[in-house]
C-alpha positions as a printed Julia matrix, in Angstrom:
288×3 Matrix{Float64}:
  58.82  101.45  122.6
  57.49  100.86  119.09
  56.9   104.6   118.67
  60.48  105.36  119.69
  61.82  102.87  117.13
  59.66  104.4   114.38
  60.86  107.93  115.25
  64.51  106.79  115.3
  64.13  105.04  111.94
  62.52  108.15  110.44
  65.37  110.34  111.68
  67.93  107.97  110.18
  66.23  108.22  106.79
  66.04  112.01  106.95
  69.67  112.47  107.91
  71.04  109.75  105.63
  69.53  110.8   102.31
  71.43  114.13  101.93
  74.75  112.43  102.74
  74.2   109.79  100.09
  73.1   112.41   97.56
  76.29  114.41   98.1
  78.62  111.4    98.28
  81.81  111.76   96.23
  82.98  109.08   93.78
  84.91  106.39   95.65
  88.64  106.01   94.94
  90.51  103.09   96.46
  94.12  103.92   97.25
  96.38  100.86   97.22
  99.4   100.46   99.47
 102.08   97.79   99.6
 102.47   96.24  103.09
 105.4    98.27  104.38
 104.37   97.72  108.01
 101.77   95.65  109.83
  98.14   96.62  109.0
  97.5    98.51  112.26
 100.54  100.74  111.69
  99.64  101.14  108.02
  96.18  102.52  108.83
  97.59  104.85  111.45
 100.18  106.3   109.06
  98.18  106.37  105.82
  94.6   107.17  106.81
  95.41  110.88  107.42
  96.56  111.14  103.79
  93.26  109.6   102.67
  91.37  112.17  104.77
  93.4   115.02  103.27
  92.79  113.87   99.68
  89.08  113.42  100.38
  88.88  116.96  101.73
  90.92  118.51   98.9
  89.68  116.69   95.78
  86.26  115.85   94.28
  86.72  112.21   95.39
  86.34  110.09   98.5
  89.56  108.11   99.18
  89.56  104.72  100.86
  92.71  102.87  101.9
  93.21   99.4   100.41
  96.14   97.54  101.96
  97.37   94.52  100.06
  98.54   91.31  101.72
 101.77   91.35   99.72
 103.55   93.33   97.02
 102.27   91.32   93.99
  98.68   91.75   95.19
  99.11   95.55   95.19
 100.14   95.36   91.53
  97.22   93.07   90.69
  94.78   95.4    92.44
  95.96   98.25   90.23
  95.89   96.08   87.1
  92.34   94.87   87.77
  90.93   98.24   88.78
  90.36   97.25   92.42
  92.49  100.31   93.17
  92.77  103.39   90.98
  95.93  104.83   92.55
  98.68  103.21   94.61
 101.78  103.92   96.63
 104.2   101.35   95.23
 107.88  100.72   95.75
 110.27  101.42   92.9
 110.45   97.72   92.01
 106.69   97.18   92.09
 106.26  100.35   90.04
 108.65   99.11   87.35
 106.7    95.84   87.25
 103.35   97.63   87.04
 104.72  100.0    84.4
 106.33   97.28   82.27
 103.43   94.85   82.46
 100.39   97.11   82.71
 101.39  100.65   81.75
 101.06  102.2    85.23
 101.91  105.92   85.34
 103.81  107.7    88.16
 102.34  111.11   89.03
 104.06  112.33   92.23
 106.98  111.29   94.42
 107.64  112.28   98.05
 110.39  114.63   99.2
 112.76  113.7   102.02
 113.58  115.87  105.04
 116.11  117.78  102.91
 113.4   118.67  100.41
 114.65  116.43   97.58
 112.86  113.38   96.06
 115.42  110.71   96.98
 116.06  108.03   99.6
 118.68  105.37  100.27
 118.8   101.72  101.2
 120.75  100.91  104.36
 122.62   97.81  105.51
 122.16   97.72  109.27
 123.87   95.88  112.11
 123.63   95.93  115.89
 125.63   98.54  117.79
 127.52   95.66  119.39
 128.46   94.06  116.05
 132.19   93.89  115.21
 131.42   94.33  111.48
 132.86   97.49  109.91
 132.58   96.89  106.13
 130.45   95.11  103.55
 133.31   92.77  102.7
 133.08   91.3   106.21
 129.55   90.05  105.46
 130.97   86.99  103.68
 129.98   83.97  105.71
 127.53   86.01  107.82
 123.78   85.61  108.15
 121.78   88.36  106.47
 118.1    89.23  106.3
 116.37   91.18  103.52
 112.89   92.64  103.2
 110.2    91.32  100.87
 111.55   89.88   97.58
 109.57   92.66   95.87
 111.0    95.44   98.04
 113.32   97.97   96.41
 115.22   99.24   99.45
 114.86   95.98  101.4
 115.89   93.55   98.66
 116.79   94.73   95.16
 119.11   97.6    96.1
 121.0    95.87   98.93
 121.59   92.84   96.71
 122.84   95.19   94.01
 125.04   96.9    96.63
 126.54   93.57   97.65
 127.05   92.56   94.03
 128.88   95.83   93.28
 131.15   95.18   96.25
 132.1    91.73   95.03
 129.84   89.75   97.35
 127.69   86.99   95.89
 124.62   85.82   97.76
 126.11   82.34   97.83
 129.05   83.75   99.82
 126.79   84.76  102.7
 126.37   82.25  105.5
 122.58   82.34  105.03
 120.08   84.85  103.72
 116.37   85.18  104.37
 113.47   87.5   103.54
 110.96   89.0   105.97
 107.71   90.74  105.09
 108.24   94.19  106.65
 111.14   96.6   107.15
 110.24   96.86  110.84
 110.53   93.08  111.13
 114.05   93.2   109.67
 115.16   95.89  112.13
 113.68   94.01  115.09
 115.34   90.75  113.98
 118.74   92.48  114.04
 118.05   93.93  117.49
 117.16   90.43  118.74
 120.44   89.05  117.39
 118.74   86.69  114.95
 120.92   87.85  112.03
 124.27   89.57  111.61
 123.01   92.23  109.19
 119.84   93.37  107.48
 118.57   95.65  104.73
 115.99   98.42  105.23
 114.99  101.84  103.92
 116.91  104.76  105.44
 113.86  106.11  107.31
 113.54  102.76  109.11
 117.26  102.71  109.92
 116.94  106.2   111.4
 113.9   105.16  113.4
 115.71  102.28  115.12
 119.14  103.83  115.68
 118.18  104.92  119.17
 117.23  101.3   119.97
 120.71   99.96  119.23
 121.23   99.8   115.47
 123.85  101.41  113.27
 124.29  101.67  109.51
 127.08   99.62  108.0
 126.64  101.06  104.5
 124.25  103.16  102.44
 123.33  102.81   98.79
 123.53  105.67   96.35
 120.5   108.03   96.39
 117.45  106.49   94.73
 114.34  108.18   93.3
 111.64  108.23   95.95
 108.76  105.78   95.67
 105.93  107.08   93.46
 102.19  107.37   93.69
 101.02  105.7    90.49
  97.72  105.52   88.63
  96.25  103.1    86.11
  96.88  103.95   82.48
  93.12  104.46   82.08
  93.02  107.16   84.78
  91.24  110.32   83.63
  93.25  113.55   83.22
  90.83  115.26   85.61
  91.53  112.73   88.34
  95.3   112.95   87.88
  95.18  116.74   87.9
  93.13  116.95   91.09
  95.42  114.58   93.01
  98.57  116.31   91.81
  97.21  119.75   92.69
  96.26  118.62   96.19
  99.67  117.1    96.93
 102.0   119.47   95.08
 100.6   122.54   96.82
 101.88  121.27  100.17
 104.97  123.17  101.35
 106.99  121.69  104.22
 108.17  125.21  105.13
 104.59  126.47  105.52
 103.57  126.07  109.2
  99.96  125.23  108.3
 101.01  122.61  105.77
 103.6   121.22  108.17
 100.84  120.75  110.75
  98.67  118.92  108.19
 101.46  116.46  107.4
 102.72  116.06  110.98
 101.04  112.7   111.57
 101.52  111.31  108.06
 103.95  108.48  107.42
 107.57  109.63  107.74
 108.05  108.99  104.04
 105.36  111.51  103.02
 105.46  114.25  105.65
 107.78  116.62  103.73
 105.69  117.19  100.62
 105.82  115.98   97.03
 107.35  116.63   93.62
 106.01  115.75   90.19
 107.12  112.35   88.89
 107.52  110.72   85.48
 108.77  107.35   84.24
 112.22  108.7    83.28
 112.95  109.31   86.97
 113.13  105.55   87.45
 115.28  104.51   84.49
 118.11  103.45   86.84
 115.7   101.08   88.6
 114.66   99.59   85.25
 118.36   99.1    84.48
 119.04   97.41   87.82
 116.13   95.05   87.25
 117.71   93.99   83.96
 121.34   93.93   85.11
 121.47   91.5    88.0
 122.09   88.05   86.51
 120.09   85.22   88.11
 119.72   87.32   91.23
 116.91   89.76   91.84
 115.64   91.21   88.62
 112.38   90.49   86.85
 113.06   86.76   87.0
 112.64   86.4    90.74
 109.54   88.59   90.86
 107.24   86.44   88.75
């Protein structure tokens, strides 16, 4: 028995040393909590595997407990790159100089998405104006498509938050959709990909926002040019019309399975403006 243990230990040493010698530098990839952790790992780990295989780095997923923590992780160097929402990016950019490097394409091959106000298929509501006096649920207070944009959409349509019957915030987009299906609220706000996902379960879209720049992958301002270049090359070479590339991205999150385009801070100037424009509502003031 002792001899067997010694042989096993010796084999472990022999086979472990080369792996450690060839180990790539570790990069922690931060993600805001768009879904519950189990779903997050299922949808994002394949992207980590792809980046590990196609760059000189080993990528490890780092899921934050909430949106502010994702920004702090990037600020403190816990993560070196993150997938942030437009709002959390503007915060990270304004406060800590975060830099956007790529943004995902949608199924039409363009780097935009929309926020959607959803209701149940059985709801009598047909317009945003009818939401006055109704109970509405938003996503996280730091969510772009689940909170900032729908509030802006209501504001532009002459509806103040105080004119709603009640309004609440939930942590995930999926939670908002499920709450509407359960009849807990009259209407909710989610990203278009989530609205599409739940339509077959009994939801419909009451209204869409204008197209918004898709959420960026961002790096710390101290990120090396070599690191940025390697990540951009790996992601920008993916072509959704290439069968091999399409197969690679097939099990990625719906938001990232159509490829990427290069991103820069100017792409998000309208989000910066929205953050400044909404008086005592949902701009920088309610995110600190």
